[in-house]
MIDO-616825 format. One record per residue (C-alpha): residue in three letters; residue number from 1; x, y, z. Coordinates in pm, 1 decimal. Example, Ala and Ser with C-alpha at 12.3 -4.5 7.8 and 13.67 -1.06 7.14 Angstrom:
REM MIDO-616825
rest, nr, xx, yy, zz
ala, 1, 1230.0, -450.0, 780.0
ser, 2, 1367.0, -106.0, 714.0
END
This chain:
REM MIDO-616825
rest, nr, xx, yy, zz
met, 1, 0.0, 0.0, 0.0
val, 2, 283.6, 236.1, 84.6
gln, 3, 462.8, 145.8, -240.6
asp, 4, 149.5, 216.2, -446.5
thr, 5, 114.3, 555.4, -278.3
gly, 6, 478.8, 639.3, -362.4
ile, 7, 428.6, 550.0, -731.4
gln, 8, 111.9, 757.2, -747.9
arg, 9, 290.7, 1053.2, -591.8
thr, 10, 577.4, 1021.7, -846.2
ile, 11, 331.5, 1007.2, -1139.8
ala, 12, 146.1, 1312.7, -1008.0
arg, 13, 471.9, 1508.9, -974.4
cys, 14, 577.7, 1411.7, -1327.5
ala, 15, 241.7, 1531.3, -1460.5
val, 16, 277.0, 1866.7, -1281.6
leu, 17, 633.9, 1911.6, -1408.4
thr, 18, 519.7, 1826.2, -1763.4
ala, 19, 261.2, 2101.5, -1740.2
ile, 20, 518.4, 2352.0, -1602.4
ala, 21, 768.1, 2264.3, -1877.3
gly, 22, 492.6, 2307.1, -2136.2
leu, 23, 407.9, 2649.6, -1994.5
leu, 24, 774.5, 2749.9, -2018.0
val, 25, 783.4, 2643.9, -2382.8
met, 26, 469.3, 2845.2, -2455.3
ala, 27, 606.8, 3148.0, -2269.0
phe, 28, 942.8, 3146.3, -2449.0
ser, 29, 773.1, 3083.0, -2787.4
arg, 30, 582.9, 3411.4, -2744.5
val, 31, 897.9, 3610.1, -2658.2
pro, 32, 1082.9, 3686.8, -2981.8
leu, 33, 1397.3, 3816.1, -2804.7
ala, 34, 1452.0, 3506.1, -2588.7
asn, 35, 1775.5, 3336.8, -2691.2
arg, 36, 1872.8, 2971.6, -2657.2
thr, 37, 2106.4, 3034.1, -2361.6
thr, 38, 1828.6, 3195.7, -2155.9
ile, 39, 1590.9, 2913.3, -2241.1
ala, 40, 1850.8, 2646.9, -2155.6
leu, 41, 1931.3, 2813.8, -1822.4
ser, 42, 1562.5, 2836.0, -1736.7
phe, 43, 1520.1, 2464.0, -1796.6
leu, 44, 1838.1, 2400.1, -1596.4
val, 45, 1713.0, 2603.2, -1298.7
leu, 46, 1386.9, 2407.7, -1301.1
ile, 47, 1580.8, 2078.8, -1312.0
leu, 48, 1809.5, 2186.8, -1025.5
phe, 49, 1513.7, 2289.5, -810.3
val, 50, 1331.1, 1960.5, -873.7
ala, 51, 1649.1, 1758.2, -814.9
tyr, 52, 1699.4, 1935.1, -483.5
arg, 53, 1340.1, 1892.8, -367.2
trp, 54, 1251.6, 1545.1, -496.3
arg, 55, 1416.5, 1216.6, -574.2
leu, 56, 1634.8, 1115.9, -867.4
ala, 57, 1362.4, 944.1, -1074.4
val, 58, 1155.0, 1263.7, -1098.5
ser, 59, 1456.3, 1481.6, -1183.8
leu, 60, 1573.5, 1234.1, -1452.7
tyr, 61, 1228.8, 1239.3, -1610.4
leu, 62, 1233.5, 1621.1, -1610.2
ser, 63, 1587.7, 1624.3, -1758.4
ile, 64, 1483.7, 1405.6, -2051.1
leu, 65, 1160.9, 1603.0, -2096.3
cys, 66, 1344.0, 1938.2, -2099.5
thr, 67, 1602.1, 1799.9, -2345.6
val, 68, 1326.4, 1687.2, -2583.0
leu, 69, 1135.6, 2016.8, -2555.7
tyr, 70, 1450.3, 2222.9, -2596.4
asn, 71, 1551.1, 2017.3, -2903.0
val, 72, 1211.4, 2022.3, -3070.1
phe, 73, 1109.8, 2383.9, -3009.9
phe, 74, 1432.3, 2581.6, -2982.7
leu, 75, 1712.6, 2403.7, -3176.2
pro, 76, 1712.3, 2380.3, -3552.0
pro, 77, 1552.7, 2213.2, -3725.6
ile, 78, 1253.1, 2352.4, -3529.0
gly, 79, 962.7, 2111.6, -3483.8
arg, 80, 1167.6, 1795.8, -3526.6
leu, 81, 1356.0, 1581.4, -3272.8
thr, 82, 1720.4, 1558.7, -3379.9
ile, 83, 1992.8, 1411.4, -3158.4
ser, 84, 2276.5, 1421.2, -3411.5
asp, 85, 2373.0, 1784.8, -3353.8
pro, 86, 2642.9, 1836.8, -3080.4
gln, 87, 2419.7, 2101.6, -2919.5
asn, 88, 2161.2, 1832.8, -2852.5
trp, 89, 2415.1, 1609.0, -2679.8
val, 90, 2552.9, 1900.9, -2477.9
ala, 91, 2204.1, 1998.5, -2356.8
leu, 92, 2111.9, 1641.2, -2272.8
ala, 93, 2441.2, 1578.7, -2090.5
ser, 94, 2414.5, 1906.7, -1899.2
phe, 95, 2060.0, 1844.6, -1788.2
leu, 96, 2128.5, 1482.6, -1689.3
leu, 97, 2456.1, 1563.0, -1509.7
ala, 98, 2296.2, 1849.7, -1315.4
ser, 99, 2001.0, 1630.0, -1226.9
val, 100, 2212.8, 1337.8, -1102.1
leu, 101, 2463.5, 1554.9, -914.4
val, 102, 2208.2, 1771.3, -734.4
ser, 103, 1982.8, 1471.4, -660.0
his, 104, 2279.4, 1289.7, -509.1
leu, 105, 2373.5, 1589.2, -294.2
ser, 106, 2013.6, 1642.9, -194.2
glu, 107, 1967.6, 1275.2, -108.1
arg, 108, 2282.8, 1274.7, 103.4
glu, 109, 2169.3, 1588.1, 284.1
arg, 110, 1827.2, 1434.4, 338.2
arg, 111, 1980.7, 1114.8, 479.5
gln, 112, 2203.8, 1318.3, 710.9
ala, 113, 1903.5, 1518.8, 827.3
glu, 114, 1707.0, 1198.6, 890.3
thr, 115, 2003.1, 1048.1, 1076.0
ser, 116, 2041.0, 1362.6, 1286.4
glu, 117, 1670.3, 1362.8, 1365.9
ala, 118, 1683.1, 994.8, 1458.3
arg, 119, 1982.2, 1058.7, 1684.4
arg, 120, 1809.5, 1357.5, 1841.0
his, 121, 1504.5, 1140.4, 1904.9
asp, 122, 1722.2, 866.3, 2055.5
val, 123, 1903.0, 1114.6, 2280.4
glu, 124, 1569.2, 1257.7, 2393.2
leu, 125, 1441.4, 909.5, 2482.2
leu, 126, 1763.5, 829.2, 2669.9
tyr, 127, 1736.5, 1158.0, 2857.1
arg, 128, 1377.1, 1081.5, 2957.5
leu, 129, 1487.9, 735.1, 3067.5
ser, 130, 1773.0, 874.1, 3279.3
gln, 131, 1540.6, 1126.2, 3443.6
arg, 132, 1295.9, 856.8, 3549.7
leu, 133, 1562.6, 608.6, 3657.6
leu, 134, 1764.3, 851.1, 3868.1
val, 135, 1459.9, 943.4, 4078.0
gln, 136, 1480.0, 605.3, 4254.6
asp, 137, 1727.9, 571.9, 4542.0
glu, 138, 1658.6, 211.5, 4648.1
val, 139, 1793.0, -81.0, 4444.6
lys, 140, 1487.3, -303.5, 4488.2
glu, 141, 1237.8, -30.3, 4400.2
leu, 142, 1450.7, 74.3, 4101.9
ala, 143, 1474.5, -283.2, 3972.9
arg, 144, 1098.8, -331.0, 4015.7
ser, 145, 1006.5, -11.0, 3828.7
thr, 146, 1272.0, -20.1, 3552.4
pro, 147, 1089.9, -267.9, 3319.3
ser, 148, 772.0, -56.0, 3327.8
ile, 149, 972.5, 261.9, 3268.1
leu, 150, 1150.8, 109.5, 2966.0
ala, 151, 822.4, -15.8, 2821.9
ala, 152, 665.9, 328.9, 2861.2
val, 153, 959.7, 529.9, 2722.4
phe, 154, 1058.6, 308.4, 2425.9
gly, 155, 729.4, 132.5, 2356.4
phe, 156, 866.0, -219.8, 2413.4
arg, 157, 591.4, -480.4, 2420.8
ala, 158, 757.1, -661.3, 2710.5
val, 159, 1063.7, -613.8, 2930.8
ala, 160, 1229.0, -840.0, 3187.6
leu, 161, 1505.9, -738.5, 3428.8
tyr, 162, 1719.3, -978.4, 3629.8
ala, 163, 1875.8, -802.7, 3928.9
ala, 164, 2175.1, -1006.9, 4041.9
ala, 165, 2195.9, -836.8, 4381.9
ala, 166, 1844.4, -950.6, 4478.8
asp, 167, 1846.4, -1262.7, 4253.6
val, 168, 1496.7, -1169.4, 4132.8
val, 169, 1347.6, -1118.3, 3784.9
phe, 170, 1104.9, -828.3, 3742.3
tyr, 171, 863.2, -787.5, 3447.6
ser, 172, 699.3, -483.5, 3290.5
asp, 173, 369.7, -671.7, 3274.0
pro, 174, 303.9, -991.1, 3473.3
asp, 175, 67.2, -1105.0, 3195.8
lys, 176, 342.7, -1077.8, 2930.8
ile, 177, 626.2, -1301.3, 3045.0
leu, 178, 891.8, -1230.9, 2783.7
val, 179, 1130.9, -1497.7, 2909.6
ala, 180, 1122.7, -1735.9, 3204.0
ser, 181, 1330.4, -1623.7, 3498.7
ala, 182, 1541.4, -1941.2, 3489.2
asp, 183, 1615.1, -1892.1, 3118.2
leu, 184, 1712.5, -1527.4, 3168.4
lys, 185, 1941.7, -1612.9, 3459.2
gly, 186, 2103.5, -1910.5, 3284.4
ala, 187, 2129.1, -1779.7, 2928.1
glu, 188, 2479.1, -1834.0, 2786.8
leu, 189, 2607.4, -1500.5, 2661.4
asn, 190, 2929.7, -1384.5, 2501.5
ala, 191, 3119.8, -1190.6, 2766.1
glu, 192, 3258.2, -953.9, 2501.5
glu, 193, 2916.8, -860.1, 2356.6
leu, 194, 2680.3, -644.2, 2558.4
val, 195, 2380.1, -712.1, 2330.5
thr, 196, 2280.1, -1060.1, 2211.3
asp, 197, 1994.3, -1172.9, 1983.8
his, 198, 1788.6, -1452.5, 2138.7
asp, 199, 1454.4, -1583.8, 2004.5
gly, 200, 1322.5, -1252.3, 1874.5
met, 201, 1441.5, -1047.6, 2168.9
lys, 202, 1752.1, -861.9, 2277.6
ile, 203, 1937.0, -963.8, 2592.9
ile, 204, 2150.5, -681.0, 2730.2
gln, 205, 2418.4, -747.0, 2989.3
leu, 206, 2416.9, -498.8, 3276.1
arg, 207, 2761.5, -435.2, 3412.7
ile, 208, 3002.6, -167.1, 3522.1
gly, 209, 3341.1, -227.0, 3362.5
met, 210, 3425.7, -580.3, 3255.6
gln, 211, 3388.4, -763.2, 3588.5
his, 212, 3112.6, -600.2, 3793.5
ala, 213, 2797.4, -776.9, 3663.7
leu, 214, 2468.0, -628.1, 3784.6
gly, 215, 2224.5, -850.0, 3595.9
arg, 216, 2056.0, -882.5, 3257.9
leu, 217, 1786.3, -700.4, 3066.0
ala, 218, 1560.5, -865.7, 2807.6
val, 219, 1347.8, -655.0, 2570.1
thr, 220, 1145.2, -726.8, 2260.7
asp, 221, 1338.2, -654.5, 1940.8
ser, 222, 1199.8, -316.2, 1830.5
gly, 223, 1441.2, -240.4, 1548.6
leu, 224, 1666.7, -9.8, 1746.5
thr, 225, 2035.4, 3.1, 1667.6
thr, 226, 2282.3, -203.1, 1867.6
ser, 227, 2440.4, 114.4, 2004.7
met, 228, 2095.9, 221.9, 2130.1
tyr, 229, 2045.1, -106.8, 2315.1
glu, 230, 2395.1, -69.1, 2462.8
ala, 231, 2312.9, 286.8, 2573.4
ile, 232, 1994.4, 163.3, 2743.7
gly, 233, 2192.8, -105.4, 2922.8
ser, 234, 2456.0, 146.8, 3031.8
leu, 235, 2194.8, 383.6, 3176.4
val, 236, 2021.2, 104.2, 3366.9
ser, 237, 2358.4, -20.4, 3496.5
val, 238, 2459.9, 326.0, 3613.2
ala, 239, 2122.5, 377.9, 3783.0
leu, 240, 2144.7, 40.9, 3964.3
glu, 241, 2502.5, 107.2, 4075.3
arg, 242, 2410.2, 459.5, 4187.8
ala, 243, 2118.8, 329.7, 4396.0
ala, 244, 2341.8, 60.3, 4548.1
ala, 245, 2607.6, 321.3, 4629.7
leu, 246, 2347.2, 543.8, 4794.1
glu, 247, 2222.9, 252.0, 5003.2
arg, 248, 2578.2, 167.9, 5107.8
thr, 249, 2640.0, 532.5, 5195.5
ser, 250, 2315.8, 546.9, 5392.8
arg, 251, 2409.9, 234.6, 5585.6
val, 252, 2754.3, 374.9, 5660.3
glu, 253, 2604.2, 705.5, 5771.5
ala, 254, 2344.3, 525.9, 5981.7
ala, 255, 2613.1, 312.0, 6143.6
arg, 256, 2825.2, 619.2, 6203.8
glu, 257, 2530.1, 807.6, 6351.7
ser, 258, 2437.7, 507.7, 6564.4
glu, 259, 2793.4, 491.1, 6693.2
arg, 260, 2789.0, 862.2, 6766.1
leu, 261, 2462.3, 831.7, 6956.4
arg, 262, 2590.2, 527.1, 7140.6
ser, 263, 2900.2, 716.4, 7246.5
ala, 264, 2690.3, 1014.3, 7348.6
leu, 265, 2458.8, 786.0, 7545.3
val, 266, 2747.5, 617.0, 7723.6
asp, 267, 2907.3, 951.8, 7805.9
ser, 268, 2578.8, 1102.9, 7919.7
val, 269, 2466.1, 804.2, 8123.2
thr, 270, 2810.9, 757.0, 8275.0
his, 271, 2830.3, 1119.4, 8381.7
asp, 272, 2469.3, 1151.7, 8495.5
leu, 273, 2467.3, 826.0, 8686.9
arg, 274, 2807.6, 875.8, 8843.2
thr, 275, 2717.8, 1216.3, 8988.7
pro, 276, 2430.0, 1101.5, 9214.4
leu, 277, 2610.5, 776.1, 9295.8
thr, 278, 2916.1, 971.0, 9405.2
ala, 279, 2702.7, 1194.6, 9627.8
ile, 280, 2520.0, 894.8, 9777.9
arg, 281, 2843.7, 707.7, 9840.2
ala, 282, 3009.9, 1012.4, 10001.7
ala, 283, 2711.4, 1070.0, 10231.4
ala, 284, 2692.2, 701.4, 10326.4
thr, 285, 3066.5, 687.7, 10397.8
thr, 286, 3044.5, 996.2, 10615.5
leu, 287, 2747.4, 858.7, 10808.2
gln, 288, 2920.8, 527.5, 10857.5
gly, 289, 3252.7, 678.1, 10964.4
gln, 290, 3106.5, 933.4, 11207.6
pro, 291, 2843.3, 766.1, 11425.9
asp, 292, 2852.6, 1056.9, 11673.6
met, 293, 2771.8, 1320.7, 11409.5
pro, 294, 2534.9, 1595.8, 11524.9
glu, 295, 2169.0, 1537.2, 11439.5
leu, 296, 2146.1, 1841.3, 11207.4
glu, 297, 2441.0, 1733.8, 10992.8
arg, 298, 2313.7, 1374.7, 10989.2
asn, 299, 1974.7, 1491.1, 10861.2
asp, 300, 2144.6, 1695.9, 10588.7
leu, 301, 2335.5, 1391.9, 10465.9
ile, 302, 2022.4, 1177.6, 10475.4
ala, 303, 1846.3, 1445.8, 10268.6
val, 304, 2133.2, 1431.5, 10016.4
val, 305, 2096.9, 1053.7, 9988.8
glu, 306, 1721.8, 1085.0, 9938.2
glu, 307, 1749.3, 1364.2, 9682.3
glu, 308, 2021.3, 1194.0, 9479.5
ser, 309, 1834.4, 862.1, 9494.5
lys, 310, 1528.9, 1031.2, 9345.0
arg, 311, 1746.8, 1184.5, 9077.6
leu, 312, 1900.9, 846.8, 9000.4
asp, 313, 1557.2, 687.9, 8982.8
his, 314, 1446.5, 965.5, 8746.4
leu, 315, 1743.4, 907.2, 8514.5
ile, 316, 1687.0, 533.4, 8502.5
gly, 317, 1313.8, 588.1, 8442.5
gln, 318, 1383.2, 816.9, 8146.5
ala, 319, 1628.4, 567.9, 7995.9
ile, 320, 1373.5, 285.8, 8026.2
glu, 321, 1099.2, 505.8, 7880.4
met, 322, 1317.8, 601.3, 7585.0
ala, 323, 1408.4, 235.6, 7525.0
lys, 324, 1037.1, 139.6, 7514.7
leu, 325, 959.9, 414.4, 7267.3
asp, 326, 1257.7, 320.6, 7047.5
ser, 327, 1153.2, -44.9, 7039.6
gln, 328, 794.6, 54.8, 6949.4
ser, 329, 667.4, -189.3, 7211.1
leu, 330, 449.2, 75.8, 7374.2
arg, 331, 74.8, 11.8, 7356.9
leu, 332, -161.5, 305.3, 7370.4
glu, 333, -467.0, 298.6, 7592.6
ile, 334, -685.1, 544.2, 7405.6
gln, 335, -981.9, 689.3, 7591.1
pro, 336, -1172.9, 1021.2, 7566.5
gln, 337, -1014.0, 1267.6, 7810.9
asp, 338, -1120.9, 1604.8, 7947.5
val, 339, -834.9, 1835.2, 7844.5
arg, 340, -879.0, 2092.7, 8125.1
glu, 341, -898.2, 1821.4, 8388.2
leu, 342, -583.7, 1654.8, 8250.6
ile, 343, -389.9, 1982.3, 8260.2
glu, 344, -507.9, 2073.3, 8610.6
leu, 345, -421.1, 1729.2, 8751.9
thr, 346, -75.5, 1742.2, 8596.1
val, 347, -11.3, 2089.7, 8740.3
glu, 348, -134.9, 1971.5, 9081.3
his, 349, 102.4, 1673.2, 9080.8
met, 350, 392.0, 1907.0, 8997.6
gln, 351, 330.4, 2162.0, 9271.0
ser, 352, 676.8, 2119.5, 9418.3
thr, 353, 840.6, 2183.6, 9079.7
leu, 354, 612.2, 2472.2, 8977.8
gln, 355, 574.0, 2643.7, 9315.6
gln, 356, 789.0, 2943.7, 9216.6
his, 357, 589.5, 3015.3, 8897.9
pro, 358, 230.8, 3138.4, 8852.8
ile, 359, 45.3, 2897.0, 8622.7
gln, 360, -205.8, 3038.8, 8374.8
ile, 361, -441.4, 2783.4, 8217.9
glu, 362, -634.4, 2898.2, 7909.7
val, 363, -879.4, 2630.3, 7799.1
pro, 364, -1217.4, 2710.8, 7640.0
ala, 365, -1511.6, 2619.8, 7860.9
lys, 366, -1680.0, 2405.0, 7594.9
leu, 367, -1369.7, 2224.5, 7471.5
pro, 368, -1485.5, 1868.1, 7392.9
ala, 369, -1316.8, 1552.1, 7517.1
val, 370, -1025.9, 1427.3, 7308.4
arg, 371, -919.5, 1067.3, 7267.1
met, 372, -564.4, 1001.5, 7393.5
asp, 373, -353.1, 791.0, 7627.4
arg, 374, -394.0, 975.1, 7956.9
ser, 375, -71.7, 866.0, 8129.8
leu, 376, 147.3, 930.4, 7821.9
met, 377, -6.3, 1270.5, 7762.4
gln, 378, 61.5, 1356.3, 8126.9
arg, 379, 425.3, 1262.2, 8065.1
val, 380, 434.2, 1508.2, 7772.5
leu, 381, 294.5, 1787.5, 7989.4
gln, 382, 532.4, 1701.9, 8274.6
his, 383, 842.5, 1713.9, 8055.3
leu, 384, 744.9, 2047.2, 7900.5
leu, 385, 641.0, 2203.1, 8232.5
glu, 386, 965.2, 2086.6, 8396.3
asn, 387, 1164.6, 2253.7, 8119.5
ala, 388, 962.5, 2573.8, 8152.2
ala, 389, 1012.7, 2579.1, 8532.2
val, 390, 1384.5, 2506.7, 8512.7
tyr, 391, 1468.2, 2764.8, 8248.7
ser, 392, 1231.2, 3045.0, 8358.6
pro, 393, 1335.0, 3299.2, 8622.8
pro, 394, 1143.5, 3273.3, 8955.1
lys, 395, 802.8, 3449.0, 8970.9
glu, 396, 771.5, 3447.4, 8589.6
pro, 397, 438.9, 3295.0, 8473.7
ile, 398, 400.4, 2977.8, 8268.5
thr, 399, 101.3, 2967.2, 8034.6
ile, 400, -80.1, 2652.7, 7920.6
ala, 401, -329.8, 2714.0, 7638.5
ala, 402, -543.4, 2456.2, 7455.4
arg, 403, -768.0, 2486.5, 7148.6
ile, 404, -918.3, 2286.8, 6864.2
glu, 405, -796.4, 2391.6, 6519.6
glu, 406, -818.4, 2214.1, 6181.5
asn, 407, -943.7, 1893.6, 6344.9
arg, 408, -647.4, 1888.3, 6584.8
leu, 409, -603.5, 1947.6, 6956.7
leu, 410, -324.5, 2202.5, 7003.8
ile, 411, -167.2, 2266.5, 7344.8
ala, 412, 90.2, 2543.4, 7382.7
ile, 413, 319.5, 2585.5, 7685.9
ser, 414, 491.9, 2924.9, 7703.7
asp, 415, 754.8, 3060.3, 7943.5
arg, 416, 947.4, 3385.2, 7989.1
gly, 417, 1292.5, 3226.2, 7993.4
pro, 418, 1607.5, 3331.9, 7805.5
gly, 419, 1503.6, 3143.7, 7492.5
ile, 420, 1691.6, 2888.9, 7281.3
asp, 421, 1968.5, 2984.2, 7040.0
ala, 422, 1847.5, 2978.4, 6678.0
asp, 423, 2127.7, 2748.6, 6564.7
glu, 424, 2024.4, 2491.0, 6827.7
leu, 425, 1650.5, 2479.7, 6748.9
pro, 426, 1680.9, 2208.1, 6478.3
phe, 427, 1851.2, 1971.5, 6724.8
ile, 428, 1665.5, 2009.6, 7053.2
phe, 429, 1437.8, 1709.7, 6983.0
asp, 430, 1733.3, 1478.9, 6911.9
lys, 431, 1811.6, 1217.0, 7172.5
tyr, 432, 2078.6, 1314.2, 7426.5
tyr, 433, 2118.9, 1663.0, 7279.0
arg, 434, 2167.9, 1943.5, 7531.8
gly, 435, 2218.6, 2311.2, 7463.6
lys, 436, 2562.4, 2461.9, 7508.3
arg, 437, 2446.2, 2703.7, 7776.5
gln, 438, 2255.2, 2438.6, 7970.4
lys, 439, 2521.6, 2169.6, 7997.2
gly, 440, 2706.2, 2330.3, 8285.7
ser, 441, 2420.9, 2509.3, 8462.1
val, 442, 2121.6, 2272.4, 8447.9
arg, 443, 2109.9, 1901.5, 8521.5
gly, 444, 1956.5, 1680.8, 8258.3
thr, 445, 2000.1, 1388.7, 8019.7
gly, 446, 1884.9, 1538.2, 7690.4
met, 447, 1612.2, 1274.8, 7659.7
gly, 448, 1307.2, 1474.0, 7773.3
leu, 449, 1213.5, 1640.4, 7443.7
ala, 450, 1299.5, 1326.9, 7246.3
ile, 451, 1056.0, 1134.0, 7468.1
val, 452, 791.4, 1403.7, 7414.5
arg, 453, 818.0, 1383.5, 7035.9
ala, 454, 817.4, 1002.4, 7039.2
ile, 455, 499.8, 992.8, 7252.2
leu, 456, 324.8, 1244.0, 7029.2
arg, 457, 415.2, 1053.6, 6715.2
thr, 458, 264.4, 737.2, 6860.6
his, 459, -52.4, 949.8, 6883.1
gln, 460, -5.1, 1052.1, 6514.7
gly, 461, 85.6, 1403.8, 6629.3
asp, 462, 397.4, 1617.5, 6657.5
ile, 463, 551.4, 1922.0, 6827.2
ser, 464, 707.6, 2253.9, 6722.3
val, 465, 888.4, 2533.1, 6903.6
val, 466, 919.0, 2910.0, 6872.4
ser, 467, 1181.4, 3086.3, 7082.8
ser, 468, 1346.7, 3426.1, 7119.2
pro, 469, 1541.5, 3604.8, 7396.9
glu, 470, 1272.6, 3874.9, 7417.9
cys, 471, 960.2, 3656.4, 7441.8
gly, 472, 1087.1, 3329.7, 7585.5
thr, 473, 999.4, 2985.9, 7449.8
cys, 474, 667.7, 2838.4, 7337.0
phe, 475, 629.5, 2464.2, 7268.1
thr, 476, 313.6, 2375.8, 7074.0
phe, 477, 215.7, 2011.0, 7035.2
trp, 478, -85.3, 1859.4, 6864.3
ile, 479, -269.1, 1530.3, 6821.5
pro, 480, -563.7, 1444.0, 6593.6
phe, 481, -902.7, 1540.0, 6736.0
asn, 482, -1119.4, 1227.4, 6779.7
asp, 483, -939.8, 1061.1, 6490.2
leu, 484, -742.1, 784.5, 6659.2
pro, 485, -817.3, 413.1, 6624.9
END
């Protein structure tokens, strides 16, 4: 059908050119001053234009036609076709030579343009492929999605990818199994050839260098060049190796961070546990070595033992609480809770800690009950109120405000303390992190805010902070309003 259309197009062009040549003959026949050179050049220009625009067959037809018309109507004897005169041979040779030469140049230019367009199209497809492959950062996800991406970008009917690292074969369409996984894994391939023909498909070896084999890629033979299949294999190989390198880097960074946190934990726990133990041991030694100590001094030492024991118990309790949250073994006991009542009970239990600060509670009278774990939410309030009491100057008020906003319960705890340095705000919720100014002046483990965030996230909530030296610090935490399982 395509061939018939091409023949019809050629015949139509020849008919049009015959009519144009006839019009030229009529035009020059009516101009008495037109000489043979002008007429010959006019025919030659027409031939050159046709040879440049169309293929050789059409230009050859026009060359012969122009030679015949020029001979019959403009070379003596007029009205008769004569090929014996040298002028006839010169005209014919000139027309034919110009036609062949220009058609050849035009055809070569056309082929180069088509080749350039094909290469541009191939580069565009490879660029689209690289964009979609390099989005993935996990080897398994990349291997799973690569067959579908290749099928979508290049129009392959079916694609199969064998990832050597996972020893799994992934398909673009589970209903179109291009090759069995065992056959793709065990296919015997030439190590020197990246692309191999195999039962109507192309098998592409995925590797970096000559030794590092990443797997194999099988695609339906779609008529692409071998270099194109090799380029596809190279891009997939680079993407797989990049994802593997990122995973290795992530594991190294995670191990390094874990080691850093472990060291910080050991240092923090060692220091924080040793301090109360040292005080307890010193007091006990003194009491034991001086049985006749005055009653007042004895009571002071007993008070030291009691205070440091409570501190030690608090440190151990926080460590255990953090370990439970890290292991995700904590089970929530979700029940509807009256927010004002919860806040007031927490403040009442912390009277000894908050006695130097006026407490302002701002809770709307008609605030509905909110579903939460009561004991864990009390722990959140206790940690935040302890921080506010420790870092606020005496007599400065602490405000607790609650409201419902965008289907969330928001509780804000504000103090009038010195604020938190801006460069430290991103790290204050990290485990064992303590501010530079607080390390020497305030006792602590750096676990309180990390525990707060962990508890809130088990409630599908979170916490934020705003702080400045002029206004103090405000922690705002939220949990979903009546939206927990």
